[in-house]
PDB file with SEQRES, HELIX, SHEET and CRYST1 records, atoms N, CA, C and O in Angstrom:
SEQRES   1 A   62  MET LEU GLN ASP ARG ASP LYS LEU ILE GLU GLN ASN LYS          
SEQRES   2 A   62  ASP PHE ILE TYR LYS ILE ALA SER SER ILE CYS LYS ARG          
SEQRES   3 A   62  ARG LEU SER TRP GLU ASN ASP ASP GLU LEU SER ILE ALA          
SEQRES   4 A   62  LEU ILE ALA PHE ASN LYS SER ILE GLU THR TYR ASP LYS          
SEQRES   5 A   62  LYS ARG ALA ILE PHE SER PRO MET GLN LYS                      
HELIX    1 AA1 LEU A    2  GLN A   11  1                                  10    
HELIX    2 AA2 LYS A   13  CYS A   24  1                                  12    
HELIX    3 AA3 ASP A   34  THR A   49  1                                  16    
SHEET    1 AA1 2 TYR A  50  ASP A  51  0                                        
SHEET    2 AA1 2 ILE A  56  PHE A  57 -1                                        
CRYST1    1.000    1.000    1.000  90.00  90.00  90.00 P 1           1          
ATOM      1  N   MET A   1       0.857  -1.209   0.085  1.00  0.00           N  
ATOM      2  CA  MET A   1       0.024  -0.047   0.005  1.00  0.00           C  
ATOM      3  C   MET A   1       0.891   1.294  -0.017  1.00  0.00           C  
ATOM      4  O   MET A   1       0.596   2.226  -0.765  1.00  0.00           O  
ATOM      5  N   LEU A   2       1.914   1.327   0.801  1.00  0.00           N  
ATOM      6  CA  LEU A   2       2.789   2.387   0.904  1.00  0.00           C  
ATOM      7  C   LEU A   2       3.480   2.685  -0.407  1.00  0.00           C  
ATOM      8  O   LEU A   2       3.668   3.829  -0.821  1.00  0.00           O  
ATOM      9  N   GLN A   3       3.872   1.505  -1.074  1.00  0.00           N  
ATOM     10  CA  GLN A   3       4.593   1.537  -2.360  1.00  0.00           C  
ATOM     11  C   GLN A   3       3.549   2.179  -3.439  1.00  0.00           C  
ATOM     12  O   GLN A   3       3.965   2.966  -4.289  1.00  0.00           O  
ATOM     13  N   ASP A   4       2.326   1.848  -3.373  1.00  0.00           N  
ATOM     14  CA  ASP A   4       1.354   2.455  -4.240  1.00  0.00           C  
ATOM     15  C   ASP A   4       1.281   3.994  -4.039  1.00  0.00           C  
ATOM     16  O   ASP A   4       1.257   4.749  -5.011  1.00  0.00           O  
ATOM     17  N   ARG A   5       1.246   4.433  -2.791  1.00  0.00           N  
ATOM     18  CA  ARG A   5       1.103   5.725  -2.542  1.00  0.00           C  
ATOM     19  C   ARG A   5       2.372   6.593  -3.035  1.00  0.00           C  
ATOM     20  O   ARG A   5       2.272   7.704  -3.555  1.00  0.00           O  
ATOM     21  N   ASP A   6       3.610   5.894  -2.782  1.00  0.00           N  
ATOM     22  CA  ASP A   6       4.853   6.479  -3.302  1.00  0.00           C  
ATOM     23  C   ASP A   6       4.820   6.683  -4.847  1.00  0.00           C  
ATOM     24  O   ASP A   6       5.239   7.676  -5.441  1.00  0.00           O  
ATOM     25  N   LYS A   7       4.282   5.634  -5.366  1.00  0.00           N  
ATOM     26  CA  LYS A   7       4.241   5.590  -6.951  1.00  0.00           C  
ATOM     27  C   LYS A   7       3.366   6.662  -7.369  1.00  0.00           C  
ATOM     28  O   LYS A   7       3.725   7.424  -8.267  1.00  0.00           O  
ATOM     29  N   LEU A   8       2.105   6.799  -6.719  1.00  0.00           N  
ATOM     30  CA  LEU A   8       1.220   7.837  -7.150  1.00  0.00           C  
ATOM     31  C   LEU A   8       1.752   9.222  -6.916  1.00  0.00           C  
ATOM     32  O   LEU A   8       1.550  10.071  -7.784  1.00  0.00           O  
ATOM     33  N   ILE A   9       2.388   9.518  -5.862  1.00  0.00           N  
ATOM     34  CA  ILE A   9       3.125  10.798  -5.677  1.00  0.00           C  
ATOM     35  C   ILE A   9       4.155  11.045  -6.719  1.00  0.00           C  
ATOM     36  O   ILE A   9       4.168  12.098  -7.355  1.00  0.00           O  
ATOM     37  N   GLU A  10       5.025  10.084  -6.905  1.00  0.00           N  
ATOM     38  CA  GLU A  10       6.041  10.165  -7.904  1.00  0.00           C  
ATOM     39  C   GLU A  10       5.503  10.488  -9.292  1.00  0.00           C  
ATOM     40  O   GLU A  10       6.076  11.309 -10.007  1.00  0.00           O  
ATOM     41  N   GLN A  11       4.359   9.818  -9.691  1.00  0.00           N  
ATOM     42  CA  GLN A  11       3.724   9.979 -10.902  1.00  0.00           C  
ATOM     43  C   GLN A  11       3.171  11.434 -11.033  1.00  0.00           C  
ATOM     44  O   GLN A  11       3.093  11.950 -12.148  1.00  0.00           O  
ATOM     45  N   ASN A  12       2.805  12.069  -9.960  1.00  0.00           N  
ATOM     46  CA  ASN A  12       2.186  13.413  -9.967  1.00  0.00           C  
ATOM     47  C   ASN A  12       3.041  14.575  -9.506  1.00  0.00           C  
ATOM     48  O   ASN A  12       2.566  15.678  -9.237  1.00  0.00           O  
ATOM     49  N   LYS A  13       4.367  14.263  -9.427  1.00  0.00           N  
ATOM     50  CA  LYS A  13       5.270  15.374  -8.997  1.00  0.00           C  
ATOM     51  C   LYS A  13       5.170  16.585 -10.017  1.00  0.00           C  
ATOM     52  O   LYS A  13       5.222  17.743  -9.605  1.00  0.00           O  
ATOM     53  N   ASP A  14       5.031  16.291 -11.313  1.00  0.00           N  
ATOM     54  CA  ASP A  14       5.016  17.522 -12.166  1.00  0.00           C  
ATOM     55  C   ASP A  14       3.747  18.240 -12.007  1.00  0.00           C  
ATOM     56  O   ASP A  14       3.739  19.456 -12.200  1.00  0.00           O  
ATOM     57  N   PHE A  15       2.557  17.553 -11.641  1.00  0.00           N  
ATOM     58  CA  PHE A  15       1.412  18.264 -11.466  1.00  0.00           C  
ATOM     59  C   PHE A  15       1.395  19.176 -10.123  1.00  0.00           C  
ATOM     60  O   PHE A  15       0.861  20.275  -9.975  1.00  0.00           O  
ATOM     61  N   ILE A  16       2.113  18.428  -9.216  1.00  0.00           N  
ATOM     62  CA  ILE A  16       2.257  19.144  -7.815  1.00  0.00           C  
ATOM     63  C   ILE A  16       3.113  20.412  -7.906  1.00  0.00           C  
ATOM     64  O   ILE A  16       2.892  21.421  -7.236  1.00  0.00           O  
ATOM     65  N   TYR A  17       4.182  20.264  -8.858  1.00  0.00           N  
ATOM     66  CA  TYR A  17       5.072  21.346  -8.974  1.00  0.00           C  
ATOM     67  C   TYR A  17       4.321  22.413  -9.834  1.00  0.00           C  
ATOM     68  O   TYR A  17       4.417  23.591  -9.489  1.00  0.00           O  
ATOM     69  N   LYS A  18       3.677  22.124 -10.787  1.00  0.00           N  
ATOM     70  CA  LYS A  18       2.903  23.118 -11.693  1.00  0.00           C  
ATOM     71  C   LYS A  18       1.950  23.838 -10.797  1.00  0.00           C  
ATOM     72  O   LYS A  18       1.935  25.068 -10.843  1.00  0.00           O  
ATOM     73  N   ILE A  19       1.131  23.178  -9.964  1.00  0.00           N  
ATOM     74  CA  ILE A  19       0.185  23.889  -9.142  1.00  0.00           C  
ATOM     75  C   ILE A  19       0.906  24.763  -8.069  1.00  0.00           C  
ATOM     76  O   ILE A  19       0.494  25.901  -7.845  1.00  0.00           O  
ATOM     77  N   ALA A  20       1.884  24.291  -7.461  1.00  0.00           N  
ATOM     78  CA  ALA A  20       2.617  25.142  -6.303  1.00  0.00           C  
ATOM     79  C   ALA A  20       3.233  26.342  -7.062  1.00  0.00           C  
ATOM     80  O   ALA A  20       3.078  27.471  -6.596  1.00  0.00           O  
ATOM     81  N   SER A  21       3.894  26.160  -8.158  1.00  0.00           N  
ATOM     82  CA  SER A  21       4.603  27.285  -8.792  1.00  0.00           C  
ATOM     83  C   SER A  21       3.490  28.280  -9.208  1.00  0.00           C  
ATOM     84  O   SER A  21       3.653  29.479  -8.982  1.00  0.00           O  
ATOM     85  N   SER A  22       2.460  27.864  -9.758  1.00  0.00           N  
ATOM     86  CA  SER A  22       1.295  28.727 -10.117  1.00  0.00           C  
ATOM     87  C   SER A  22       0.776  29.578  -9.020  1.00  0.00           C  
ATOM     88  O   SER A  22       0.584  30.789  -9.136  1.00  0.00           O  
ATOM     89  N   ILE A  23       0.556  28.875  -7.937  1.00  0.00           N  
ATOM     90  CA  ILE A  23       0.003  29.613  -6.747  1.00  0.00           C  
ATOM     91  C   ILE A  23       1.151  30.649  -6.170  1.00  0.00           C  
ATOM     92  O   ILE A  23       0.838  31.746  -5.710  1.00  0.00           O  
ATOM     93  N   CYS A  24       2.318  30.251  -6.233  1.00  0.00           N  
ATOM     94  CA  CYS A  24       3.451  31.063  -5.769  1.00  0.00           C  
ATOM     95  C   CYS A  24       3.883  32.222  -6.745  1.00  0.00           C  
ATOM     96  O   CYS A  24       4.479  33.238  -6.388  1.00  0.00           O  
ATOM     97  N   LYS A  25       3.484  31.911  -8.065  1.00  0.00           N  
ATOM     98  CA  LYS A  25       3.727  32.935  -9.084  1.00  0.00           C  
ATOM     99  C   LYS A  25       5.307  33.084  -9.365  1.00  0.00           C  
ATOM    100  O   LYS A  25       5.872  34.130  -9.686  1.00  0.00           O  
ATOM    101  N   ARG A  26       5.881  31.867  -9.183  1.00  0.00           N  
ATOM    102  CA  ARG A  26       7.366  32.011  -9.473  1.00  0.00           C  
ATOM    103  C   ARG A  26       7.745  30.421  -9.566  1.00  0.00           C  
ATOM    104  O   ARG A  26       7.084  29.495  -9.094  1.00  0.00           O  
ATOM    105  N   ARG A  27       8.986  30.337 -10.300  1.00  0.00           N  
ATOM    106  CA  ARG A  27       9.539  28.983 -10.313  1.00  0.00           C  
ATOM    107  C   ARG A  27      10.023  28.459  -9.094  1.00  0.00           C  
ATOM    108  O   ARG A  27      10.592  29.263  -8.356  1.00  0.00           O  
ATOM    109  N   LEU A  28       9.918  27.237  -8.706  1.00  0.00           N  
ATOM    110  CA  LEU A  28      10.355  26.737  -7.458  1.00  0.00           C  
ATOM    111  C   LEU A  28      11.441  25.596  -7.618  1.00  0.00           C  
ATOM    112  O   LEU A  28      11.579  25.030  -8.703  1.00  0.00           O  
ATOM    113  N   SER A  29      12.140  25.301  -6.613  1.00  0.00           N  
ATOM    114  CA  SER A  29      13.057  24.349  -6.694  1.00  0.00           C  
ATOM    115  C   SER A  29      12.910  23.245  -5.623  1.00  0.00           C  
ATOM    116  O   SER A  29      12.864  23.561  -4.434  1.00  0.00           O  
ATOM    117  N   TRP A  30      12.833  21.914  -6.032  1.00  0.00           N  
ATOM    118  CA  TRP A  30      12.651  20.888  -5.127  1.00  0.00           C  
ATOM    119  C   TRP A  30      13.571  20.848  -3.932  1.00  0.00           C  
ATOM    120  O   TRP A  30      13.263  20.367  -2.842  1.00  0.00           O  
ATOM    121  N   GLU A  31      14.820  21.443  -4.262  1.00  0.00           N  
ATOM    122  CA  GLU A  31      15.854  21.279  -3.251  1.00  0.00           C  
ATOM    123  C   GLU A  31      15.814  22.495  -2.210  1.00  0.00           C  
ATOM    124  O   GLU A  31      16.299  22.364  -1.087  1.00  0.00           O  
ATOM    125  N   ASN A  32      15.245  23.621  -2.614  1.00  0.00           N  
ATOM    126  CA  ASN A  32      15.269  24.773  -1.795  1.00  0.00           C  
ATOM    127  C   ASN A  32      13.968  25.388  -1.347  1.00  0.00           C  
ATOM    128  O   ASN A  32      13.982  26.199  -0.421  1.00  0.00           O  
ATOM    129  N   ASP A  33      12.874  25.060  -1.930  1.00  0.00           N  
ATOM    130  CA  ASP A  33      11.649  25.735  -1.574  1.00  0.00           C  
ATOM    131  C   ASP A  33      10.664  24.925  -0.652  1.00  0.00           C  
ATOM    132  O   ASP A  33      10.266  23.816  -1.010  1.00  0.00           O  
ATOM    133  N   ASP A  34      10.303  25.448   0.448  1.00  0.00           N  
ATOM    134  CA  ASP A  34       9.411  24.763   1.326  1.00  0.00           C  
ATOM    135  C   ASP A  34       8.043  24.698   0.862  1.00  0.00           C  
ATOM    136  O   ASP A  34       7.200  23.961   1.372  1.00  0.00           O  
ATOM    137  N   GLU A  35       7.826  25.495  -0.134  1.00  0.00           N  
ATOM    138  CA  GLU A  35       6.335  25.465  -0.748  1.00  0.00           C  
ATOM    139  C   GLU A  35       6.126  24.019  -1.337  1.00  0.00           C  
ATOM    140  O   GLU A  35       5.100  23.363  -1.158  1.00  0.00           O  
ATOM    141  N   LEU A  36       7.194  23.611  -2.044  1.00  0.00           N  
ATOM    142  CA  LEU A  36       6.941  22.246  -2.625  1.00  0.00           C  
ATOM    143  C   LEU A  36       6.746  21.178  -1.642  1.00  0.00           C  
ATOM    144  O   LEU A  36       5.974  20.251  -1.890  1.00  0.00           O  
ATOM    145  N   SER A  37       7.437  21.251  -0.471  1.00  0.00           N  
ATOM    146  CA  SER A  37       7.420  20.263   0.574  1.00  0.00           C  
ATOM    147  C   SER A  37       5.906  20.336   1.078  1.00  0.00           C  
ATOM    148  O   SER A  37       5.245  19.303   1.181  1.00  0.00           O  
ATOM    149  N   ILE A  38       5.371  21.614   1.395  1.00  0.00           N  
ATOM    150  CA  ILE A  38       4.025  21.705   1.763  1.00  0.00           C  
ATOM    151  C   ILE A  38       3.009  21.183   0.793  1.00  0.00           C  
ATOM    152  O   ILE A  38       2.030  20.559   1.202  1.00  0.00           O  
ATOM    153  N   ALA A  39       3.220  21.430  -0.540  1.00  0.00           N  
ATOM    154  CA  ALA A  39       2.409  20.874  -1.554  1.00  0.00           C  
ATOM    155  C   ALA A  39       2.397  19.313  -1.520  1.00  0.00           C  
ATOM    156  O   ALA A  39       1.350  18.677  -1.642  1.00  0.00           O  
ATOM    157  N   LEU A  40       3.596  18.742  -1.351  1.00  0.00           N  
ATOM    158  CA  LEU A  40       3.668  17.226  -1.224  1.00  0.00           C  
ATOM    159  C   LEU A  40       2.805  16.772   0.034  1.00  0.00           C  
ATOM    160  O   LEU A  40       2.066  15.792  -0.050  1.00  0.00           O  
ATOM    161  N   ILE A  41       2.911  17.441   1.085  1.00  0.00           N  
ATOM    162  CA  ILE A  41       2.123  17.051   2.220  1.00  0.00           C  
ATOM    163  C   ILE A  41       0.683  17.112   2.070  1.00  0.00           C  
ATOM    164  O   ILE A  41      -0.064  16.259   2.550  1.00  0.00           O  
ATOM    165  N   ALA A  42       0.265  18.184   1.363  1.00  0.00           N  
ATOM    166  CA  ALA A  42      -1.130  18.473   1.084  1.00  0.00           C  
ATOM    167  C   ALA A  42      -1.583  17.287   0.100  1.00  0.00           C  
ATOM    168  O   ALA A  42      -2.662  16.730   0.300  1.00  0.00           O  
ATOM    169  N   PHE A  43      -0.829  16.940  -0.863  1.00  0.00           N  
ATOM    170  CA  PHE A  43      -1.156  15.849  -1.909  1.00  0.00           C  
ATOM    171  C   PHE A  43      -1.244  14.574  -1.038  1.00  0.00           C  
ATOM    172  O   PHE A  43      -2.208  13.824  -1.191  1.00  0.00           O  
ATOM    173  N   ASN A  44      -0.345  14.313  -0.192  1.00  0.00           N  
ATOM    174  CA  ASN A  44      -0.326  13.097   0.547  1.00  0.00           C  
ATOM    175  C   ASN A  44      -1.637  12.913   1.410  1.00  0.00           C  
ATOM    176  O   ASN A  44      -2.243  11.842   1.450  1.00  0.00           O  
ATOM    177  N   LYS A  45      -2.038  14.094   2.125  1.00  0.00           N  
ATOM    178  CA  LYS A  45      -3.166  14.159   2.847  1.00  0.00           C  
ATOM    179  C   LYS A  45      -4.493  13.844   2.048  1.00  0.00           C  
ATOM    180  O   LYS A  45      -5.429  13.171   2.480  1.00  0.00           O  
ATOM    181  N   SER A  46      -4.420  14.384   0.936  1.00  0.00           N  
ATOM    182  CA  SER A  46      -5.625  14.208   0.013  1.00  0.00           C  
ATOM    183  C   SER A  46      -5.765  12.711  -0.324  1.00  0.00           C  
ATOM    184  O   SER A  46      -6.884  12.199  -0.344  1.00  0.00           O  
ATOM    185  N   ILE A  47      -4.673  12.011  -0.585  1.00  0.00           N  
ATOM    186  CA  ILE A  47      -4.713  10.599  -0.779  1.00  0.00           C  
ATOM    187  C   ILE A  47      -5.302   9.896   0.352  1.00  0.00           C  
ATOM    188  O   ILE A  47      -6.036   8.938   0.106  1.00  0.00           O  
ATOM    189  N   GLU A  48      -5.070  10.260   1.630  1.00  0.00           N  
ATOM    190  CA  GLU A  48      -5.534   9.859   2.835  1.00  0.00           C  
ATOM    191  C   GLU A  48      -7.141  10.046   2.931  1.00  0.00           C  
ATOM    192  O   GLU A  48      -7.811   9.148   3.444  1.00  0.00           O  
ATOM    193  N   THR A  49      -7.647  11.023   2.517  1.00  0.00           N  
ATOM    194  CA  THR A  49      -9.050  11.394   2.611  1.00  0.00           C  
ATOM    195  C   THR A  49      -9.881  10.946   1.392  1.00  0.00           C  
ATOM    196  O   THR A  49     -11.085  11.195   1.341  1.00  0.00           O  
ATOM    197  N   TYR A  50      -9.273  10.323   0.466  1.00  0.00           N  
ATOM    198  CA  TYR A  50     -10.143   9.979  -0.820  1.00  0.00           C  
ATOM    199  C   TYR A  50     -10.968   8.725  -0.516  1.00  0.00           C  
ATOM    200  O   TYR A  50     -10.471   7.664  -0.140  1.00  0.00           O  
ATOM    201  N   ASP A  51     -12.260   8.942  -0.712  1.00  0.00           N  
ATOM    202  CA  ASP A  51     -13.199   7.755  -0.511  1.00  0.00           C  
ATOM    203  C   ASP A  51     -13.433   7.140  -1.866  1.00  0.00           C  
ATOM    204  O   ASP A  51     -14.231   7.642  -2.657  1.00  0.00           O  
ATOM    205  N   LYS A  52     -12.705   5.997  -2.149  1.00  0.00           N  
ATOM    206  CA  LYS A  52     -12.895   5.350  -3.478  1.00  0.00           C  
ATOM    207  C   LYS A  52     -14.385   4.992  -3.847  1.00  0.00           C  
ATOM    208  O   LYS A  52     -14.843   5.115  -4.983  1.00  0.00           O  
ATOM    209  N   LYS A  53     -15.054   4.554  -2.804  1.00  0.00           N  
ATOM    210  CA  LYS A  53     -16.423   4.014  -3.042  1.00  0.00           C  
ATOM    211  C   LYS A  53     -17.308   5.150  -3.454  1.00  0.00           C  
ATOM    212  O   LYS A  53     -18.193   4.960  -4.288  1.00  0.00           O  
ATOM    213  N   ARG A  54     -17.086   6.461  -2.843  1.00  0.00           N  
ATOM    214  CA  ARG A  54     -18.033   7.513  -3.289  1.00  0.00           C  
ATOM    215  C   ARG A  54     -17.396   8.450  -4.221  1.00  0.00           C  
ATOM    216  O   ARG A  54     -18.032   9.409  -4.658  1.00  0.00           O  
ATOM    217  N   ALA A  55     -16.129   8.220  -4.563  1.00  0.00           N  
ATOM    218  CA  ALA A  55     -15.363   9.085  -5.483  1.00  0.00           C  
ATOM    219  C   ALA A  55     -15.315  10.665  -4.999  1.00  0.00           C  
ATOM    220  O   ALA A  55     -15.503  11.608  -5.767  1.00  0.00           O  
ATOM    221  N   ILE A  56     -15.057  10.773  -3.729  1.00  0.00           N  
ATOM    222  CA  ILE A  56     -14.933  12.135  -3.260  1.00  0.00           C  
ATOM    223  C   ILE A  56     -13.861  12.130  -2.179  1.00  0.00           C  
ATOM    224  O   ILE A  56     -13.376  11.118  -1.672  1.00  0.00           O  
ATOM    225  N   PHE A  57     -13.539  13.463  -1.876  1.00  0.00           N  
ATOM    226  CA  PHE A  57     -12.527  13.604  -0.729  1.00  0.00           C  
ATOM    227  C   PHE A  57     -13.241  13.979   0.497  1.00  0.00           C  
ATOM    228  O   PHE A  57     -13.959  14.977   0.560  1.00  0.00           O  
ATOM    229  N   SER A  58     -13.029  13.134   1.514  1.00  0.00           N  
ATOM    230  CA  SER A  58     -13.801  13.404   2.698  1.00  0.00           C  
ATOM    231  C   SER A  58     -12.953  14.309   3.712  1.00  0.00           C  
ATOM    232  O   SER A  58     -11.724  14.331   3.652  1.00  0.00           O  
ATOM    233  N   PRO A  59     -13.637  15.009   4.590  1.00  0.00           N  
ATOM    234  CA  PRO A  59     -12.993  15.916   5.497  1.00  0.00           C  
ATOM    235  C   PRO A  59     -12.067  15.017   6.393  1.00  0.00           C  
ATOM    236  O   PRO A  59     -12.335  13.855   6.698  1.00  0.00           O  
ATOM    237  N   MET A  60     -10.955  15.697   6.772  1.00  0.00           N  
ATOM    238  CA  MET A  60      -9.957  14.976   7.691  1.00  0.00           C  
ATOM    239  C   MET A  60     -10.681  14.904   8.978  1.00  0.00           C  
ATOM    240  O   MET A  60     -11.467  15.770   9.361  1.00  0.00           O  
ATOM    241  N   GLN A  61     -10.348  13.718   9.691  1.00  0.00           N  
ATOM    242  CA  GLN A  61     -11.006  13.556  11.073  1.00  0.00           C  
ATOM    243  C   GLN A  61      -9.845  13.900  11.874  1.00  0.00           C  
ATOM    244  O   GLN A  61      -8.695  13.714  11.477  1.00  0.00           O  
ATOM    245  N   LYS A  62     -10.171  14.451  13.111  1.00  0.00           N  
ATOM    246  CA  LYS A  62      -9.201  14.865  14.137  1.00  0.00           C  
ATOM    247  C   LYS A  62      -8.806  13.660  14.944  1.00  0.00           C  
ATOM    248  O   LYS A  62      -7.997  13.772  15.866  1.00  0.00           O  
TER     249      LYS A  62                                                      
END                                                                             
């Protein structure tokens, strides 16, 4: 399961980069910019909240 998550994240790194750069309105660097780390964390959390049966993202539970 963890390997599937890692693969999904790796497959979407270009998408994550594109969205983060668009929001920041500048080019970002994976090595130097915290914004990309935050975007990866958000993408990872969205994976956790996705309800495959209902095809929606559920709210995070505390």
